C-alpha positions as CSV (number, residue, x, y, z in Angstrom):
1,E,-198.8,144.3,19.6
2,K,-196.8,145.7,22.5
3,L,-193.2,146.6,22.1
4,P,-190.6,144.6,24.1
5,R,-190.1,147.1,26.8
6,M,-186.9,145.7,28.2
7,R,-185.2,145.8,24.8
8,V,-186.4,149.3,24.1
9,A,-185.1,150.4,27.5
10,F,-181.8,148.8,26.8
11,A,-181.5,150.5,23.4
12,C,-182.3,153.8,25.0
13,L,-179.8,153.3,27.8
14,V,-177.0,152.4,25.4
15,D,-177.7,155.4,23.3
16,A,-177.8,157.6,26.3
17,T,-174.5,156.2,27.5
18,H,-173.0,156.7,24.1
19,F,-174.1,160.4,23.9
20,Y,-173.0,161.1,27.5
21,A,-169.5,159.7,26.7
22,I,-169.3,161.8,23.5
23,C,-171.2,165.0,24.4
24,S,-170.7,165.5,28.1
25,L,-167.4,167.2,27.1
26,F,-169.1,170.0,25.2
27,S,-170.1,172.1,28.2
28,Y,-166.5,172.2,29.7
29,A,-164.2,171.4,26.8
30,G,-163.2,175.1,26.4
31,V,-162.8,175.6,30.1
32,L,-160.8,172.4,30.5
33,C,-158.4,173.5,27.7
34,A,-157.9,176.8,29.5
35,D,-157.7,175.3,33.0
36,L,-155.0,172.7,32.0
37,E,-153.2,175.5,30.0
38,W,-153.6,173.8,26.6
39,V,-154.6,177.3,25.3
40,N,-153.9,180.8,26.5
41,D,-157.5,181.8,27.3
42,R,-161.2,180.9,26.8
43,N,-161.6,182.9,23.6
44,S,-158.9,180.8,22.0
45,A,-160.3,177.5,23.4
46,G,-162.0,176.6,20.1
47,F,-158.6,175.8,18.4
48,A,-157.9,173.0,20.9
49,A,-161.4,172.0,21.9
50,G,-162.3,171.0,18.3
51,W,-159.4,168.6,18.1
52,L,-160.2,167.0,21.5
53,Q,-163.8,166.4,20.6
54,S,-163.1,165.1,17.1
55,S,-160.5,162.5,18.2
56,N,-163.2,159.9,19.0
57,V,-164.9,160.5,15.7
58,F,-161.7,159.9,13.7
59,G,-161.4,156.5,15.4
60,R,-165.0,155.7,14.5
61,V,-164.4,156.5,10.8
62,L,-161.9,153.7,10.6
63,T,-164.1,151.0,12.1
64,S,-167.8,151.8,11.6
65,S,-168.0,149.7,8.4
66,V,-166.2,146.9,10.2
67,W,-168.8,146.9,13.0
68,G,-171.6,146.7,10.4
69,Y,-170.0,143.7,8.8
70,I,-169.4,142.0,12.2
71,A,-173.1,142.6,13.2
72,A,-174.2,141.1,9.8
73,R,-171.9,138.1,10.2
74,H,-171.9,137.4,14.0
75,G,-174.9,139.3,15.4
76,F,-175.3,142.3,17.6
77,D,-174.1,140.8,20.9
78,V,-170.4,140.8,19.9
79,V,-170.6,144.5,19.0
80,L,-172.5,145.5,22.1
81,T,-170.2,143.6,24.5
82,I,-167.1,145.3,23.1
83,T,-168.8,148.7,22.9
84,L,-170.0,148.7,26.5
85,A,-166.5,147.6,27.8
86,S,-164.8,150.3,25.8
87,L,-167.2,153.0,27.1
88,F,-166.6,151.9,30.7
89,T,-162.8,151.9,30.3
90,G,-162.6,155.1,28.4
91,G,-164.6,156.9,31.0
92,L,-162.2,155.8,33.7
93,L,-159.1,156.7,31.8
94,F,-160.1,160.1,30.4
95,G,-160.7,161.6,33.8
96,F,-157.1,161.1,34.7
97,C,-155.7,162.7,31.6
98,T,-153.8,166.0,32.1
99,S,-152.1,166.0,28.7
100,L,-154.0,167.0,25.5
101,V,-152.3,164.2,23.5
102,L,-153.2,161.5,26.0
103,A,-156.8,162.8,26.3
104,M,-157.1,162.7,22.5
105,L,-155.6,159.2,22.4
106,V,-158.0,157.8,25.0
107,R,-161.0,159.2,23.2
108,F,-159.7,158.0,19.8
109,I,-159.3,154.4,21.0
110,F,-162.2,153.8,23.5
111,F,-164.8,156.2,22.2
112,G,-163.8,155.7,18.5
113,L,-162.1,152.5,17.4
114,L,-163.7,150.2,19.8
115,H,-167.1,151.8,19.8
116,G,-169.6,150.2,17.5
117,W,-173.0,151.2,18.8
118,V,-173.6,154.0,16.2
119,A,-173.1,151.5,13.3
120,I,-175.8,149.2,14.6
121,M,-178.3,151.6,16.2
122,G,-180.6,151.8,13.2
123,P,-180.7,148.1,12.4
124,Y,-180.9,147.2,16.1
125,S,-183.9,149.5,16.6
126,A,-185.7,147.8,13.6
127,S,-184.9,144.4,15.1
128,V,-186.6,145.4,18.3
129,A,-189.8,146.7,16.7
130,G,-190.1,145.4,13.2
131,D,-190.1,147.5,10.1
132,K,-193.6,149.0,10.6
133,R,-192.9,150.3,14.1
134,Q,-189.2,151.0,13.7
135,T,-189.8,154.8,13.7
136,E,-191.4,154.6,17.1
137,V,-188.4,152.8,18.6
138,I,-185.9,155.1,16.8
139,G,-187.9,158.1,18.2
140,M,-187.6,156.7,21.7
141,V,-183.9,155.9,21.3
142,I,-183.3,159.4,19.8
143,A,-185.3,160.8,22.7
144,A,-182.9,159.2,25.2
145,G,-179.9,160.1,23.1
146,T,-180.8,163.7,22.4
147,G,-181.9,164.2,26.0
148,M,-178.5,163.0,27.1
149,Q,-176.8,165.1,24.4
150,L,-178.1,168.1,26.3
151,V,-178.6,166.9,29.8
152,G,-175.2,165.2,29.8
153,P,-173.3,168.5,29.3
154,A,-175.4,170.0,32.0
155,V,-174.5,167.3,34.5
156,S,-170.8,167.4,33.5
157,G,-170.8,171.2,33.9
158,W,-172.2,170.9,37.4
159,T,-169.7,168.2,38.4
160,Y,-166.7,169.7,36.6
161,Q,-163.7,170.4,38.9
162,L,-165.3,168.6,41.9
163,I,-161.8,167.0,42.1
164,P,-159.4,170.0,41.5
165,E,-156.4,167.8,40.6
166,F,-158.4,166.0,37.8
167,P,-161.2,168.4,36.9
168,A,-162.7,166.0,34.3
169,L,-162.7,162.9,36.5
170,A,-166.1,163.3,38.2
171,P,-168.1,163.9,35.0
172,S,-166.2,161.1,33.1
173,M,-166.9,158.6,36.0
174,I,-170.6,159.2,35.5
175,G,-170.2,157.8,31.9
176,S,-168.5,154.7,33.3
177,C,-171.4,154.2,35.7
178,L,-173.9,154.4,32.9
179,A,-171.9,151.9,30.9
180,S,-171.9,149.5,33.9
181,L,-175.7,149.9,34.2
182,A,-176.2,149.2,30.5
183,F,-174.0,146.1,30.7
184,C,-176.0,144.7,33.6
185,L,-179.2,145.1,31.6
186,F,-177.5,143.5,28.6
187,C,-176.6,140.5,30.7
188,L,-180.1,140.3,32.1
189,L,-181.6,140.3,28.6
190,H,-179.1,137.7,27.4
191,F,-179.8,135.3,30.2
192,R,-183.5,135.8,30.0
193,D,-183.4,135.0,26.2
194,K,-181.2,132.0,26.8
195,K,-183.5,130.7,29.5
196,T,-186.7,131.1,27.4
197,S,-184.9,129.9,24.2
198,K,-186.2,133.0,22.4
199,S,-182.9,133.7,20.7
200,V,-181.0,130.7,19.5
201,K,-178.8,132.6,17.1
202,N,-178.5,136.4,17.1
203,L,-177.7,136.5,13.4
204,P,-179.2,138.6,10.5
205,E,-182.0,137.2,8.4
206,G,-180.6,134.9,5.7
207,S,-177.1,134.6,7.2
208,E,-177.6,131.3,9.0
209,G,-175.5,128.7,7.4
210,S,-174.1,131.2,4.9
211,A,-170.6,132.5,4.7
212,T,-171.7,136.0,3.7
213,A,-174.6,138.2,4.8
214,T,-175.6,139.0,1.2
215,K,-174.8,137.6,-2.3
216,R,-174.6,141.0,-3.8
217,S,-171.4,143.0,-3.8
218,I,-171.1,146.0,-1.5
219,T,-170.6,148.2,-4.6
220,Q,-174.0,147.1,-6.0
221,L,-175.7,147.7,-2.7
222,L,-174.2,151.2,-2.3
223,C,-175.1,152.1,-5.9
224,R,-178.8,151.0,-5.6
225,W,-181.1,154.1,-5.7
226,P,-181.7,156.0,-3.4
227,V,-178.8,154.7,-1.2
228,P,-176.2,157.2,-2.6
229,L,-178.5,160.1,-2.0
230,I,-179.3,159.0,1.6
231,I,-175.6,158.5,2.3
232,C,-174.9,162.1,1.2
233,M,-177.7,163.2,3.6
234,R,-176.1,161.2,6.4
235,F,-172.8,163.1,5.8
236,S,-174.5,166.5,5.9
237,Q,-176.5,165.6,9.0
238,G,-173.4,164.2,10.8
239,F,-171.7,167.5,10.2
240,A,-174.8,169.5,11.3
241,L,-175.2,167.5,14.6
242,F,-171.7,168.0,15.8
243,A,-171.6,171.5,14.5
244,I,-174.4,172.7,16.8
245,F,-172.9,170.6,19.7
246,E,-169.6,172.3,19.4
247,V,-170.3,175.9,18.5
248,F,-173.3,176.7,20.7
249,P,-171.5,176.3,24.0
250,L,-168.5,178.2,22.6
251,W,-170.8,181.0,21.6
252,L,-172.4,181.0,25.0
253,I,-169.1,181.3,26.9
254,S,-167.6,183.9,24.6
255,E,-167.5,187.6,25.6
256,Q,-170.4,189.9,24.9
257,A,-168.0,192.2,23.0
258,V,-167.8,189.6,20.3
259,G,-171.5,188.7,20.3
260,G,-171.5,186.0,22.9
261,L,-173.4,185.8,26.2
262,N,-170.4,185.4,28.6
263,M,-172.0,182.6,30.5
264,S,-170.2,180.3,33.0
265,E,-170.1,176.5,32.5
266,K,-172.8,176.0,35.1
267,Q,-175.1,178.5,33.4
268,V,-174.4,176.6,30.1
269,G,-175.3,173.4,32.0
270,F,-178.7,174.7,33.2
271,L,-179.5,176.0,29.7
272,L,-178.7,172.7,28.1
273,A,-180.6,170.8,30.7
274,R,-183.8,172.8,29.8
275,S,-183.2,172.0,26.1
276,G,-182.7,168.4,27.1
277,I,-186.0,168.1,28.9
278,W,-187.7,169.6,25.8
279,S,-186.0,167.1,23.5
280,I,-187.1,164.1,25.6
281,L,-190.7,165.3,25.6
282,Y,-190.6,166.2,21.8
283,F,-189.1,162.8,20.7
284,T,-191.3,160.8,23.0
285,F,-194.7,162.4,22.2
286,V,-194.5,164.7,19.2
287,F,-192.0,163.2,16.7
288,P,-193.5,159.7,16.5
289,R,-197.0,161.1,15.9
290,L,-195.7,163.5,13.3
291,T,-193.9,160.8,11.3
292,K,-196.8,158.4,11.6
293,K,-199.3,161.0,10.4
294,L,-197.3,162.7,7.7
295,G,-194.6,160.1,6.7
296,G,-190.9,160.5,6.8
297,R,-190.4,162.7,3.8
298,C,-193.0,165.3,4.8
299,T,-191.6,165.3,8.3
300,S,-188.1,165.8,6.9
301,I,-189.2,168.8,4.8
302,I,-190.9,170.4,7.8
303,V,-188.1,170.0,10.2
304,S,-185.5,171.1,7.6
305,V,-187.5,174.4,7.1
306,L,-187.6,174.9,10.9
307,G,-183.9,174.2,11.1
308,I,-183.1,176.9,8.5
309,I,-185.3,179.5,10.4
310,F,-184.0,178.9,13.9
311,S,-180.4,178.4,13.1
312,T,-180.4,181.7,11.3
313,L,-182.2,183.5,14.2
314,L,-179.9,181.9,16.9
315,P,-177.0,184.4,16.8
316,F,-179.4,187.3,17.1
317,C,-180.5,186.2,20.5
318,T,-179.2,188.6,23.2
319,S,-180.5,186.9,26.4
320,E,-180.3,183.5,28.0
321,W,-184.0,182.7,27.6
322,T,-184.3,183.7,23.9
323,A,-181.1,181.8,23.1
324,N,-182.5,178.8,25.0
325,L,-185.8,178.9,23.1
326,A,-184.1,179.2,19.7
327,H,-181.7,176.4,20.6
328,M,-184.5,174.1,21.6
329,L,-186.2,174.5,18.3
330,A,-183.1,174.5,16.1
331,A,-181.6,171.5,17.9
332,S,-184.8,169.4,17.9
333,S,-185.2,170.2,14.1
334,I,-181.6,168.9,13.4
335,F,-182.1,165.9,15.6
336,S,-185.3,165.1,13.8
337,Q,-183.6,165.3,10.4
338,F,-181.0,162.8,11.7
339,A,-183.7,160.4,13.1
340,V,-185.7,160.4,9.8
341,N,-182.5,159.8,7.8
342,V,-181.8,156.7,10.0
343,T,-185.2,155.3,9.0
344,F,-184.6,156.2,5.3
345,T,-181.3,154.2,5.5
346,N,-183.1,151.1,7.0
347,N,-185.9,151.1,4.4
348,A,-183.6,151.8,1.4
349,A,-181.2,149.0,2.4
350,G,-183.8,146.3,3.0
351,P,-183.8,143.8,5.9
352,A,-181.0,141.5,4.8
353,D,-178.5,144.3,4.0
354,R,-179.2,146.7,6.8
355,A,-176.2,146.2,8.9
356,I,-173.7,146.5,6.0
357,I,-175.3,149.6,4.5
358,S,-175.8,151.1,8.0
359,G,-172.2,150.5,8.8
360,F,-171.1,152.3,5.6
361,A,-173.6,155.2,6.2
362,V,-172.3,155.6,9.7
363,T,-168.7,155.8,8.4
364,V,-169.8,158.6,6.1
365,D,-171.7,160.5,8.7
366,T,-168.9,160.0,11.1
367,V,-166.6,161.7,8.7
368,G,-168.9,164.7,8.8
369,K,-168.9,164.5,12.6
370,A,-165.1,164.4,12.6
371,I,-164.8,167.4,10.4
372,A,-167.5,169.5,12.1
373,P,-166.0,170.3,15.5
374,I,-162.6,171.2,14.1
375,A,-164.0,173.2,11.2
376,T,-166.8,175.0,13.1
377,S,-164.8,175.8,16.2
378,T,-161.9,177.1,14.1
379,I,-164.2,179.1,11.9
380,F,-165.9,180.5,15.0
381,A,-162.6,181.5,16.7
382,W,-161.3,183.0,13.5
383,S,-164.5,184.9,12.7
384,I,-164.8,186.6,16.1
385,R,-161.1,187.3,16.1
386,T,-161.1,188.8,12.6
387,F,-164.6,190.4,12.4
388,G,-165.6,190.7,16.1
389,M,-169.3,190.9,16.7
390,A,-170.0,191.1,12.9
391,G,-168.6,187.6,12.4
392,H,-170.1,185.7,15.4
393,G,-173.1,184.4,13.4
394,L,-171.1,182.8,10.5
395,V,-171.2,179.2,11.8
396,F,-174.9,179.4,12.5
397,Y,-175.5,180.4,8.9
398,I,-173.5,177.4,7.8
399,Q,-175.8,175.4,10.1
400,A,-178.8,176.8,8.3
401,A,-177.3,176.0,4.9
402,L,-177.0,172.3,6.0
403,S,-180.7,172.1,6.8
404,L,-181.3,173.6,3.3
405,V,-179.2,170.8,1.8
406,N,-181.3,168.2,3.7
407,L,-184.5,169.8,2.4
408,L,-183.3,169.7,-1.2
409,F,-182.1,166.1,-0.9
410,T,-185.4,165.0,0.6
411,L,-187.5,166.1,-2.3
412,P,-186.4,163.5,-4.9
413,L,-186.6,160.5,-2.5
414,P,-188.9,157.7,-3.7
415,A,-191.8,156.4,-1.7
416,S,-189.9,153.2,-0.9
417,V,-188.0,155.0,1.9
418,E,-191.2,155.3,3.9
419,N,-192.2,152.7,6.5
420,A,-194.6,150.0,5.2
421,H,-198.1,150.7,6.5
422,G,-199.8,147.8,4.9
423,G,-199.1,144.2,5.4
424,G,-200.1,140.7,4.6
425,E,-202.1,138.6,7.0
426,N,-198.8,137.2,8.3
427,G,-197.4,140.7,8.8
428,Q,-200.3,141.6,11.1
429,E,-199.6,138.6,13.3
430,Q,-195.9,139.2,13.4
431,S,-194.3,139.8,16.7
432,S,-193.0,143.3,17.4
433,E,-189.6,141.8,18.0
434,G,-189.5,140.5,14.5
435,T,-186.4,138.9,13.1
436,I,-182.9,140.4,13.9
437,Y,-183.8,143.1,11.4
438,G,-187.5,143.3,12.2
439,A,-188.4,141.7,8.9
440,S,-191.5,139.5,8.5
441,E,-191.0,135.8,8.0
442,T,-193.0,136.2,4.8
443,E,-191.5,138.6,2.3
444,T,-193.6,141.6,1.2
445,S,-192.9,142.9,-2.2
446,E,-191.1,146.2,-2.5
447,E,-193.7,147.5,-4.9
448,G,-196.6,146.7,-2.6
449,S,-195.0,148.5,0.4
450,S,-194.1,151.5,-1.7
451,A,-197.6,151.9,-3.1
452,E,-199.1,152.3,0.4
453,S,-196.5,154.7,1.6
454,P,-197.8,158.2,2.5
455,R,-196.9,161.0,0.1
456,C,-196.3,164.6,1.0
């Protein structure tokens, strides 16, 4: 069964737009803080840059669970419409900000409070492909997102200061253009489905005609094993993702006397672009095959080990090319841990409860993402100021420790977190698009799917 290409393309575009809005700032945040005199010099930029980059995440902490509930009750379209509108508006406004407080406020509201894509990304990907092929779509979406996580800062580094009065305007306008393109594709899909009567109601399975998405209380859902363990893994990986986004560019632009590479924002942009190309290729061709052959748990163990190794080696790189290679492998390992954890969340929650559990999981990992830029940038600035070259690797060792945590938490996970590889006769005929959560019309027993899951 072929995947619905337009819906996969839309999910990839929304994820790319999300990550451009959030991560394009990473290549020039320190330079922007210095250019607009929010800090004294670039070596001190970490103290302000961390707060600027965490402001959107603080907003997301407050509303991620709400977006999950809205998706479960009213469908994805409501969340997507508000999200794309907020990304467009936030991109326009941020470029004109010359005050640190105003810049933080814009990101807090439009890239945080009103931004619901992260809460529904996992369930939406499963709805596009069905449970059996959700990892393929998640891999494609992650490929677009991680590619943009790295290419976005490259593009923003090249376009930074094209308009001297508002140095961040040109890169932030690109984000608004991406949001406009995603909204056009969203409208096209909506009108196509309406015309062909494919989607009468964009509501979760079992919610039609019901006042609630599930009869069980949220507390019972969150306490059901292995949901608590996976939520802890989501927090750890949320911290790890934004830690490497934040610290790596700060390390690259810091002076060689304190262990950095003293690179310009454009050099950082080219380096991140190369890493971005690798991420796109890796998540498109390597990651889906790896998870399909080995299963999610084995894949998680392997990429966690690689994350430990290359995060530890990264601060010992003394040239642009060795740093680029180590960053490619460390970043793709961390992104892989995140992608597998999204699949674990979907499978542990079950089709009917996915949006609610995913919303809560995103709230928790967003807390990690909120803490990471502030904590790691402050630790980095403090460590090089206090210990000089001897302290520049501290944050990378913390990064390696987070991969170790993910490894240890993966080991006790049950087989039920794996994708179902078997299926009843109805399951084989099921459309790839599935229900809103990709579940089969005929329920498959949890025991049956667990028994056929691959083991490491």
